[in-house]
C-alpha positions as CSV (number, residue, x, y, z in Angstrom):
1,M,28.0,-34.0,16.9
2,S,31.8,-33.7,16.9
3,F,34.1,-36.4,18.4
4,H,35.2,-34.3,21.4
5,Q,31.5,-33.7,22.3
6,M,30.8,-37.5,22.4
7,I,33.6,-38.2,24.9
8,P,32.2,-38.9,28.4
9,K,32.6,-36.0,30.8
10,H,34.6,-38.0,33.3
11,N,37.3,-38.7,30.7
12,Q,37.6,-35.0,29.6
13,S,40.5,-32.9,30.7
14,T,40.4,-29.1,30.6
15,I,42.8,-27.5,28.2
16,S,44.4,-24.0,28.6
17,E,45.4,-23.3,25.0
18,F,44.3,-23.9,21.4
19,F,46.4,-24.5,18.3
20,L,45.3,-22.4,15.2
21,L,46.1,-24.3,12.0
22,G,45.6,-21.5,9.5
23,F,45.9,-22.4,5.8
24,Q,48.7,-25.0,6.0
25,L,50.5,-23.9,2.9
26,Q,53.7,-25.2,1.2
27,H,56.9,-23.2,1.5
28,R,56.6,-21.2,-1.8
29,S,52.9,-20.5,-1.4
30,K,53.5,-19.6,2.3
31,I,56.1,-16.9,1.3
32,I,53.8,-15.4,-1.3
33,F,50.8,-15.5,1.0
34,F,52.8,-13.9,3.9
35,S,54.2,-11.2,1.7
36,T,50.7,-10.4,0.3
37,L,49.2,-10.3,3.8
38,L,52.0,-8.0,5.0
39,L,51.5,-5.6,2.0
40,V,47.7,-5.6,2.5
41,Y,48.1,-4.8,6.2
42,I,50.4,-1.9,5.5
43,M,48.1,-0.6,2.8
44,T,45.1,-1.0,5.1
45,L,46.6,0.9,8.0
46,T,48.0,3.6,5.6
47,G,44.7,4.1,3.8
48,N,42.5,4.2,6.8
49,I,44.8,6.4,8.8
50,L,45.0,8.7,5.8
51,I,41.2,9.0,5.7
52,I,41.0,9.8,9.4
53,I,43.7,12.5,9.1
54,L,42.1,14.0,5.9
55,V,38.7,14.2,7.5
56,S,40.1,15.8,10.7
57,A,42.4,18.2,8.9
58,T,40.4,19.3,5.9
59,Q,37.7,21.8,6.4
60,Y,35.4,20.8,3.4
61,L,35.5,17.1,4.4
62,R,33.9,17.9,7.8
63,S,30.4,16.7,6.6
64,P,28.3,13.9,8.0
65,M,29.3,11.4,5.3
66,Y,33.1,11.9,5.9
67,F,32.6,11.9,9.7
68,F,30.9,8.5,9.4
69,L,33.7,7.4,7.0
70,S,36.4,8.3,9.5
71,Q,34.6,6.2,12.2
72,L,34.4,3.3,9.7
73,S,38.2,3.6,9.1
74,S,38.7,3.4,12.9
75,C,36.7,0.2,12.9
76,D,38.7,-1.2,10.0
77,I,42.0,-0.5,11.8
78,I,40.8,-2.4,14.9
79,L,39.4,-5.3,12.7
80,S,42.5,-5.8,10.6
81,T,44.8,-5.4,13.6
82,S,42.9,-8.0,15.6
83,I,43.4,-10.6,12.7
84,I,46.3,-9.9,10.4
85,P,49.4,-9.7,12.7
86,N,48.4,-13.1,14.3
87,L,47.6,-14.5,10.8
88,L,51.1,-13.5,9.7
89,R,52.6,-15.6,12.6
90,I,50.3,-18.5,11.8
91,T,51.3,-18.4,8.1
92,L,55.1,-18.2,8.9
93,K,55.0,-21.1,11.5
94,N,52.2,-23.2,9.9
95,G,50.1,-22.8,13.0
96,I,50.6,-21.3,16.5
97,P,49.3,-22.0,20.0
98,M,47.1,-19.4,21.7
99,S,45.9,-19.5,25.3
100,V,42.1,-19.7,25.8
101,S,42.1,-16.1,27.2
102,Q,44.0,-14.8,24.2
103,C,41.7,-16.6,21.9
104,I,38.6,-15.1,23.5
105,A,40.2,-11.7,23.6
106,Q,40.9,-11.9,19.8
107,F,37.3,-12.9,19.1
108,N,36.0,-10.0,21.2
109,F,38.1,-7.4,19.4
110,F,37.0,-8.9,16.1
111,S,33.3,-9.0,17.3
112,F,33.4,-5.4,18.6
113,S,34.8,-3.9,15.4
114,S,32.5,-6.0,13.2
115,A,29.3,-5.2,15.1
116,T,30.2,-1.5,15.2
117,E,31.1,-1.5,11.5
118,C,27.7,-3.0,10.6
119,L,25.9,-0.3,12.7
120,L,28.0,2.5,11.1
121,L,27.2,1.2,7.6
122,T,23.6,1.3,8.5
123,M,23.9,4.9,9.8
124,M,25.7,5.8,6.6
125,S,22.8,4.4,4.5
126,Y,20.4,6.7,6.4
127,D,22.8,9.6,5.7
128,R,22.7,8.8,1.9
129,Y,18.9,8.4,2.1
130,V,18.5,11.9,3.5
131,A,21.0,13.4,1.1
132,V,19.2,12.0,-2.0
133,C,15.5,11.9,-0.9
134,K,15.4,15.0,1.3
135,P,18.2,17.3,0.1
136,L,16.6,20.5,1.2
137,H,16.4,19.3,4.8
138,Y,19.8,17.5,4.8
139,V,21.7,20.2,6.8
140,T,18.8,20.4,9.4
141,I,18.4,16.7,9.9
142,M,22.0,15.5,9.7
143,N,23.4,18.2,12.1
144,F,26.6,17.5,14.0
145,Q,24.8,16.7,17.3
146,F,22.6,14.1,15.6
147,C,25.5,12.5,13.7
148,F,27.6,12.4,16.9
149,S,24.8,10.7,18.7
150,L,24.5,8.1,16.0
151,V,28.2,7.3,16.1
152,V,28.3,7.1,19.9
153,F,25.2,4.8,19.8
154,S,27.0,2.5,17.3
155,W,30.1,2.2,19.4
156,I,28.3,1.7,22.6
157,L,25.8,-0.9,21.2
158,G,28.7,-2.7,19.5
159,F,30.5,-2.8,22.8
160,L,27.5,-4.0,24.8
161,I,26.8,-6.9,22.3
162,T,30.4,-7.9,22.5
163,L,30.4,-7.7,26.3
164,I,27.5,-10.2,26.5
165,F,29.4,-12.6,24.2
166,L,32.5,-12.1,26.3
167,I,30.7,-13.0,29.6
168,L,29.2,-16.1,28.1
169,L,32.3,-17.3,26.3
170,S,34.4,-16.8,29.5
171,S,32.1,-19.1,31.4
172,L,32.7,-22.0,29.0
173,T,35.3,-24.8,29.6
174,F,37.2,-26.4,26.8
175,C,38.3,-30.1,26.9
176,N,40.5,-32.5,25.0
177,A,40.4,-31.3,21.3
178,K,42.3,-28.1,21.0
179,Y,42.9,-27.7,17.2
180,I,41.1,-24.9,15.5
181,D,41.0,-25.4,11.7
182,H,40.8,-21.6,11.1
183,F,43.1,-18.6,11.0
184,F,41.4,-16.8,13.9
185,C,39.3,-17.6,17.0
186,D,35.8,-17.3,15.5
187,L,32.7,-18.0,17.5
188,V,31.6,-21.3,15.9
189,P,35.0,-23.1,16.3
190,L,35.1,-22.0,20.0
191,M,31.6,-23.3,20.6
192,Q,32.4,-26.6,18.9
193,L,35.5,-27.1,21.1
194,S,33.6,-26.4,24.3
195,C,32.6,-29.3,26.6
196,S,30.1,-26.9,28.4
197,D,26.5,-26.5,27.6
198,T,26.4,-23.8,24.9
199,T,22.5,-23.6,24.7
200,V,22.4,-20.2,26.4
201,L,25.1,-18.8,24.1
202,Q,23.2,-20.2,21.0
203,I,20.0,-18.6,22.2
204,V,21.7,-15.3,22.7
205,I,23.2,-15.5,19.2
206,Y,19.7,-16.0,17.7
207,L,18.1,-13.4,19.9
208,L,20.8,-10.7,19.4
209,G,23.1,-11.4,16.5
210,V,20.6,-12.6,13.9
211,P,17.9,-10.0,14.5
212,E,20.5,-7.2,14.5
213,T,22.0,-8.3,11.2
214,V,18.5,-8.9,9.6
215,I,17.2,-5.5,10.8
216,E,20.3,-3.7,9.6
217,T,20.1,-5.4,6.2
218,V,16.4,-4.7,5.8
219,F,16.9,-1.1,6.8
220,I,19.8,-0.6,4.3
221,I,17.7,-2.3,1.5
222,S,14.7,-0.1,2.3
223,T,16.8,3.1,2.2
224,Y,18.3,2.1,-1.2
225,V,14.9,1.3,-2.6
226,C,13.8,4.9,-1.6
227,I,17.1,6.2,-3.0
228,F,16.7,4.5,-6.4
229,C,13.0,5.6,-6.6
230,A,14.1,9.2,-6.0
231,I,16.9,8.9,-8.6
232,H,14.5,7.5,-11.1
233,R,12.3,10.6,-10.7
234,I,15.1,12.9,-11.5
235,S,14.6,14.2,-15.1
236,S,18.1,15.0,-16.1
237,T,20.8,12.4,-16.8
238,T,23.4,14.5,-15.1
239,G,21.3,14.8,-12.0
240,R,20.8,11.0,-11.9
241,Q,24.5,10.4,-12.3
242,K,25.4,12.9,-9.6
243,A,22.9,11.4,-7.1
244,L,24.0,7.9,-7.9
245,S,27.7,8.7,-7.5
246,T,27.1,9.9,-3.9
247,C,25.8,6.4,-3.0
248,S,27.9,4.1,-5.1
249,S,30.9,3.9,-2.8
250,H,28.8,3.1,0.3
251,L,26.7,0.5,-1.7
252,A,29.9,-1.2,-2.9
253,V,31.2,-1.5,0.6
254,V,27.9,-2.7,2.0
255,C,27.5,-5.4,-0.7
256,T,31.0,-6.7,-0.1
257,Y,30.8,-6.7,3.7
258,Y,27.3,-7.9,4.3
259,G,27.4,-10.4,1.5
260,T,30.3,-12.3,3.1
261,V,29.0,-11.9,6.7
262,I,25.6,-13.2,5.8
263,S,27.0,-16.2,3.9
264,I,29.1,-17.2,6.9
265,Y,26.9,-16.5,9.9
266,I,23.3,-16.1,8.8
267,F,22.9,-18.7,6.0
268,P,25.9,-21.1,6.5
269,S,26.1,-24.1,4.2
270,R,26.6,-27.4,6.0
271,E,28.3,-28.7,2.9
272,S,30.9,-25.9,2.9
273,S,34.4,-27.0,3.4
274,S,36.5,-25.4,6.2
275,G,38.8,-24.2,3.3
276,M,35.9,-22.3,1.7
277,N,34.8,-20.8,5.0
278,K,38.3,-19.6,5.6
279,I,38.5,-18.0,2.2
280,V,35.2,-16.2,2.7
281,S,36.2,-15.1,6.2
282,L,39.4,-13.8,4.7
283,I,37.4,-11.5,2.5
284,Y,35.6,-9.6,5.3
285,T,38.5,-9.7,7.8
286,V,41.4,-8.8,5.5
287,V,40.2,-7.6,2.1
288,T,37.2,-5.4,3.1
289,P,39.2,-3.2,5.5
290,L,41.5,-2.5,2.6
291,L,38.7,-2.0,0.1
292,N,36.9,0.7,2.1
293,P,39.5,3.4,1.8
294,V,40.4,2.3,-1.8
295,I,36.7,2.4,-2.9
296,Y,36.0,5.8,-1.3
297,S,39.3,7.3,-2.5
298,L,38.8,6.2,-6.1
299,R,35.1,7.1,-6.3
300,N,35.3,10.4,-4.4
301,Q,36.6,13.5,-6.1
302,E,36.8,15.5,-2.8
303,I,39.1,12.9,-1.2
304,K,41.2,12.8,-4.3
305,T,41.5,16.6,-4.2
306,A,42.5,16.5,-0.4
307,I,45.1,13.8,-1.1
308,K,46.6,15.9,-4.0
309,K,46.9,19.0,-1.8
310,I,48.8,17.0,0.8
311,I,51.1,15.5,-1.9
312,E,51.7,18.9,-3.4
């Protein structure tokens, strides 16, 4: 139990703002970190916007895989924009105040984009499963109407999950302790700073958040087991390499994103320092949105060709 939770309720005073500490760097390190963050943010926006434009404007990129990829890019833009601009201010000033409403709003934009991204990655794994395991039926199964329904379902479900958290978080009151040793308003620090009973919120997390992540992870693993079995049955080396190349980009993104999310939220280590948690959080909030367009661009010949045509 934290110190502020042990304070008797009659001695508690409601606070209206938090103070985010960030990484608390020395001047030289601060400048390097700030410059790197700014460069990463510019590259993230440029890369993801470029993918959205390419998929929209290029005829041969209008396939289910690229349609899902453009939606993933939209999620990455929301995710990085909800975190990095504020992190730049925190880094420059060694911490900034944020009102309770601003903090909850930041968490909800982050939560919405993260939940939707997880769902989209799951849908993309099914797309890759159909492409490799049922290639003759791919066009029939993954028609535009079905793909559009999957995308709409992902955005709506992500919104509904976030809305539930928003309602529950907005009902909490926060007392006395106001410092958040993090670079954004994450769920766990907010719960720790609350002087309200968070039992209902914790139950909802385990009833909604954990099963959702576990189901998505199991589904993705199952599709890739089927994919690898199908690839193993392909007789030619060229055929195997071609089939594997269609999945490698998605698999790389899934491993990076889900690996960090699960390590933070599903199997958190009590011994982990706040510094280590911040570094791991930095990977999936800042690095992953940049990696997605980079991985898909470097590993995908069709996107490379589309980019060359624009440059030329």
